[in-house]
C-alpha positions as CSV (number, residue, x, y, z in Angstrom):
1,X,0.0,0.0,0.0
2,X,0.9,3.6,-0.4
3,X,0.5,5.1,3.1
4,X,0.8,8.7,4.1
5,X,1.6,9.4,7.8
6,X,0.9,12.8,9.4
7,X,2.9,13.3,12.6
8,X,5.6,11.0,11.4
9,X,8.3,12.7,13.4
10,X,6.5,12.2,16.7
11,X,7.1,9.1,19.0
12,X,4.1,7.3,17.7
13,X,4.5,8.5,14.2
14,X,8.0,7.1,14.1
15,X,6.8,3.7,15.2
16,X,4.1,3.8,12.5
17,X,6.6,4.8,9.9
18,X,9.1,2.1,10.9
19,X,6.6,-0.7,11.1
20,X,4.9,0.3,7.8
21,X,8.3,0.1,6.1
22,X,9.1,-3.2,7.7
23,X,5.8,-4.5,6.2
24,X,6.8,-3.5,2.7
25,X,4.6,-0.5,2.3
26,X,5.5,2.7,0.3
27,X,5.5,5.3,3.0
28,X,5.3,9.1,2.8
29,X,6.2,10.9,6.0
30,X,4.7,14.3,6.3
31,X,7.0,16.5,8.5
32,X,7.6,20.1,9.0
33,X,11.4,19.8,9.5
34,X,12.9,17.0,7.4
35,X,16.4,17.8,8.7
36,X,15.3,16.5,12.1
37,X,13.8,13.4,10.7
38,X,16.5,10.7,10.5
39,X,14.8,7.6,9.1
40,X,16.1,6.4,5.7
41,X,14.7,3.7,3.6
42,X,14.2,3.0,-0.2
43,X,10.5,2.9,0.2
44,X,10.3,6.1,2.3
45,X,9.5,9.6,0.9
46,X,9.9,12.5,3.3
47,X,7.4,15.3,2.4
48,X,8.1,18.7,3.9
49,X,5.0,20.6,4.8
50,X,2.7,22.1,7.4
51,X,-0.8,20.8,8.0
52,X,-2.2,24.3,7.9
53,X,-1.0,24.7,4.3
54,X,-3.9,23.5,2.2
55,X,-1.8,23.1,-1.0
56,X,0.9,21.1,0.8
57,X,-1.6,18.7,2.3
58,X,-3.3,18.2,-1.0
59,X,-0.1,17.4,-2.8
60,X,1.0,14.9,-0.2
61,X,-2.3,13.0,-0.4
62,X,-2.4,12.6,-4.1
63,X,-2.2,8.9,-5.2
64,X,-2.1,7.5,-1.6
65,X,-4.1,4.4,-0.7
66,X,-4.5,5.3,3.0
67,X,-3.8,8.2,5.4
68,X,-2.9,7.7,9.0
69,X,-2.8,10.7,11.4
70,X,-0.8,10.7,14.6
71,X,-0.5,14.4,15.0
72,X,-0.1,15.6,18.5
73,X,-0.1,19.0,20.2
74,X,3.1,20.4,21.7
75,X,1.3,20.6,25.0
76,X,-2.0,19.0,26.1
77,X,-2.9,22.0,28.3
78,X,-3.8,24.6,25.7
79,X,-6.1,24.6,22.6
80,X,-4.2,23.9,19.4
81,X,-6.3,25.4,16.6
82,X,-3.6,24.6,14.0
83,X,-4.2,20.9,14.4
84,X,-8.0,21.5,14.0
85,X,-7.2,23.4,10.8
86,X,-4.9,20.5,9.8
87,X,-7.7,17.9,10.1
88,X,-10.0,20.1,8.1
89,X,-7.4,20.3,5.4
90,X,-6.7,16.6,5.5
91,X,-10.3,15.6,5.2
92,X,-11.0,18.1,2.4
93,X,-7.9,17.0,0.5
94,X,-8.7,13.3,0.8
95,X,-12.2,14.1,-0.6
96,X,-10.7,16.1,-3.5
97,X,-8.1,13.4,-4.3
98,X,-10.6,10.5,-3.9
99,X,-8.5,8.9,-1.1
100,X,-11.0,7.2,1.2
101,X,-9.2,5.3,4.0
102,X,-8.4,7.4,7.0
103,X,-7.1,6.2,10.4
104,X,-7.0,8.9,13.2
105,X,-5.4,8.6,16.6
106,X,-7.6,10.1,19.3
107,X,-7.8,9.9,23.0
108,X,-9.9,7.5,25.1
109,X,-11.1,10.4,27.3
110,X,-13.1,11.9,24.4
111,X,-15.7,9.1,24.7
112,X,-19.2,10.5,25.1
113,X,-20.1,7.4,27.2
114,X,-17.3,6.9,29.6
115,X,-19.2,4.8,32.1
116,X,-16.9,2.0,33.3
117,X,-13.7,3.6,32.4
118,X,-12.9,4.5,36.0
119,X,-12.4,7.5,38.2
120,X,-9.2,8.7,36.4
121,X,-10.9,9.0,32.9
122,X,-14.2,10.3,34.2
123,X,-13.0,12.9,36.8
124,X,-9.3,13.5,36.7
125,X,-8.4,13.6,33.0
126,X,-11.3,16.0,32.1
127,X,-9.8,18.5,34.6
128,X,-6.1,18.1,33.6
129,X,-6.6,17.4,29.8
130,X,-9.7,19.4,29.1
131,X,-8.2,21.4,26.3
132,X,-6.8,18.4,24.5
133,X,-10.0,16.4,25.0
134,X,-12.1,19.3,23.6
135,X,-9.8,19.6,20.6
136,X,-10.0,15.9,19.9
137,X,-13.7,16.0,20.0
138,X,-13.8,18.8,17.5
139,X,-11.5,16.9,15.2
140,X,-13.5,13.7,15.6
141,X,-16.7,15.6,14.6
142,X,-15.0,16.9,11.4
143,X,-13.9,13.3,10.5
144,X,-17.3,11.8,11.3
145,X,-19.1,14.4,9.2
146,X,-17.0,13.3,6.1
147,X,-17.7,10.7,3.5
148,X,-14.4,9.0,4.2
149,X,-13.9,5.4,5.3
150,X,-12.6,6.6,8.7
151,X,-11.5,4.8,11.8
152,X,-11.0,6.8,15.0
153,X,-8.7,4.9,17.4
154,X,-9.1,5.9,21.0
155,X,-6.0,5.2,23.0
156,X,-5.2,5.7,26.7
157,X,-1.8,6.7,28.1
158,X,0.9,5.8,25.6
159,X,4.2,4.3,26.7
160,X,7.5,3.5,25.1
161,X,7.2,-0.1,26.3
162,X,8.1,-3.2,24.3
163,X,6.0,-4.8,21.6
164,X,3.8,-7.4,23.1
165,X,1.4,-8.2,20.2
166,X,-1.6,-8.8,22.5
167,X,-4.1,-6.2,23.6
168,X,-7.8,-5.6,23.9
169,X,-9.7,-3.8,21.2
170,X,-13.4,-2.8,20.9
171,X,-15.7,0.2,21.0
172,X,-17.0,-0.7,24.5
173,X,-14.1,-2.6,26.1
174,X,-13.3,-1.7,29.7
175,X,-10.0,-1.5,31.6
176,X,-8.8,-4.2,34.0
177,X,-7.0,-1.7,36.2
178,X,-7.0,1.9,37.4
179,X,-4.1,2.9,35.2
180,X,-4.5,1.4,31.7
181,X,-2.0,1.9,28.9
182,X,-0.8,0.8,25.5
183,X,2.7,0.9,24.1
184,X,3.3,2.9,21.0
185,X,4.7,-0.2,19.3
186,X,1.5,-2.2,19.9
187,X,-0.7,0.8,19.0
188,X,1.1,1.2,15.7
189,X,0.7,-2.4,14.8
190,X,-3.1,-2.1,15.4
191,X,-3.4,1.1,13.5
192,X,-1.6,-0.3,10.5
193,X,-3.6,-3.5,10.5
194,X,-6.8,-1.3,10.6
195,X,-5.6,0.6,7.5
196,X,-4.4,-2.5,5.7
197,X,-7.4,-4.8,6.3
198,X,-10.2,-2.2,6.3
199,X,-11.2,-2.9,9.9
200,X,-13.5,-0.8,12.1
201,X,-14.7,1.4,9.2
202,X,-16.8,4.3,10.7
203,X,-16.1,3.0,14.2
204,X,-14.2,4.3,17.2
205,X,-12.4,1.3,18.8
206,X,-10.6,1.7,22.1
207,X,-7.3,-0.1,22.6
208,X,-5.6,-1.1,25.9
209,X,-3.9,-4.0,27.6
């Protein structure tokens, strides 16, 4: 597949890019500062651009089979309107270029029905991460209102832990502990499998151990 990854220079984006290349995909990494992006591979194209630049986003999406977005804010404590603009640009460009498959990394705290997710998600995170959660909700609404074959992956706290290859996934799964996590390596495997196999189309699966 030809896969475009937004946020490729971030910790999760790097895992997505590396694993996609290992699987033999043709990967385009959309980054603002290519000089700080140190991955090299014959099947890797590094595309310099900013998600707020409509023309750059549109050029990068042309002829792709799937788009994966792992864009993250510099800090979760303030609103980041640039990322909201970026999602609008990505969705519009995908529609213009007739690229349908979109996998977006969101946050488990966005869920409208958080019953059973525990005290941390229901009461603590909304206070600490209210700005990031609100922004994710806005971006989810933009994606859901599109005609794309989207999947919104709702993840808990991300870690730099090892690849395990076993995790729980589903729209209504519940945690087994107060502090539930997923490693970026396992998350990336799941997101790639979703893109490759057409899983969870127009669904919002949670993922956790």
